[in-house]
N, C-alpha and C positions, 0 to 999 in steps of 0.2 A: 486401275484406273486413273482415267485420265479427267483431270482438274482444268478446267475455265479458266481461259489470265486473272479473269474479275477476281474467280472465287483463289486463288494464288494470291492477289494484291489487297486481296481483304483477310488474311491468313498472314500479311503482311504486317499491315495497315491494326491490326487486332495483335499482332508480337510486335511491334512500336510502341503503342498503347503499353503494354506487359512491362514492355523492359523502362519505358519513364514510368511507372505506377513502384516498377521492381523498383528504380533509384527509390523515390521517392518516401520507400520504407523504407530503405534505407536509410534513410537520414531522418526518420521520423529516431530512427533506434540508437544512429549516434547521435540526438538531442536528448533521446530517455539517457544516454549514457555518462550524458556529458554533464548533467544535471546531480544522478541519482546514484551512477554504480562509476566503485572508484577504489574497487578488487580485481586484484586480477583476476578471481577467481569466480567472480561475478557478467567480467566483462565477455572473460570467456563462454559462460553459458546461455549470455547475451547474443554471441555472437551463433551462435549452435542455432538457439534459437531464431535466431534473422534464416540464416541459411533454408532449417528448413522450412520453415512460411515463405520462401521463397522456392524452395521447387517446390512445395506442396500449389502454393498460387500456379506458379509455372507449367506447372503437369497436370493444373488441372481449366485451365486458357488451352491447353494447347491439346487436350478431349476433346472443350469442347466448341473451338477452333476448329481444330484440323483431324475429327475424330483418331488424337490420338497419335497419327505419324509424323515424324518429326522429319522435316527437309530443307534442307538449309537458305531458304529464302524465312526460312520462318524462326531459325536460328542469329542470319542477319537483323534480323527486326525489333529483336531481343535486346541486340546486342548494339546498334542503334539506338534505337529506343531511351539503350541506358543511358550510352553515351551523350547519344545529344541532350538529354535530360540533365546531366551531369556542366552539361557546358552553357546551359542557357539557366533550367530556372533555380537549381540546382541551389543555390546560396541566398538566394530571393527565397525560397522554400524553406530553407534552411534558420533565413532571419525569420520568419515568419511563427514558426515552431519557435525558438526563439523566445519571442512576445513572449506566444501563448504560453508560454513556464512559464515565466516570466510575474507574468498578471495571473495565472493561476498559486504559487509560489506567495503573493504578494494578501492576496484572499486568502488563504487557504491559512498565510499567518494573521491579518484581524477576525477572523474568528476565536481561533484561539487564544487572541489577545482577548475579543471581549468574554468569551466562555471565561478562560482564567479568571478574567478581572471578577464577574460576576462571581463565579467560586468562589476566589479570597472573600468578599466583602456578604460575600453566607452562610462564612467561615470564623468571619470575626463578629460579624451578630451569633450566630449562634453560641463559639466561643465567652462572648459577653452578657449571654442568657444565663448559661455554665456558671460564670461564675457569680452574678449577680444574688440565684441561688444557693450555692455555694459561702456564701458569705452571709443569705436568710436562715441557715443554718447550720452552720459553724458551733453558736454555742450553746445548739440543741447537740450536733453529735459531739461534741468535748464532754458536754455531760452526759449523752448512752456510754461511749467510752468509761468513764468514770465506773461508772453504773453499772455496766456490763462486767467489769475486770471486779469485781463484787463482785457481783449474781455470780458471776462465775468465777470464783473459789468455792460459795455458797452449793453452787452445782457440785465442784469437782469433788467438796468434802463429801456430801451427800452416795454419790455413786459411790466412792473407797469406802464406807459406810454399809452399805448393804454389798456390794462386794467380799468384807468381810463374814457378814450374813450369810452366804448364800455359796462361802469357797467351803469345799469340802473337805475331812478333817481326815 
């Protein structure tokens, strides 16, 4: 099937944008990896996820733009788009992503500080209420404990008496 020059140029430019988007996704994963992934297995897993996402995205783009036909100008567009992105916009995008993540971390820390400070304050209030009631009822508790010991002895003696009465001979 013949494809016009304008059709081939549109495929080339779409693939150029796809290559740039692949580079941007790669920078996003690089930034995420620098903030949260420090173990070797997590880096490998993130790289595998990146490659699977890139392969699926490029396949879907090629299917949408070029009906699944992989031609040399489509591959050249992908490669050229990624190279141009990394040469021109990558440093700016990484700087912006790092700034966004720094702001995000600061916001999360601020929210956690508010939540934990409130929780500690409520804990102190509840602890004070329990201490107040413990001091208020402590004399009654000690009296009940003393009475309980003497009552417990009486109950135990009565139980032993009934056990002796109902014992089989």
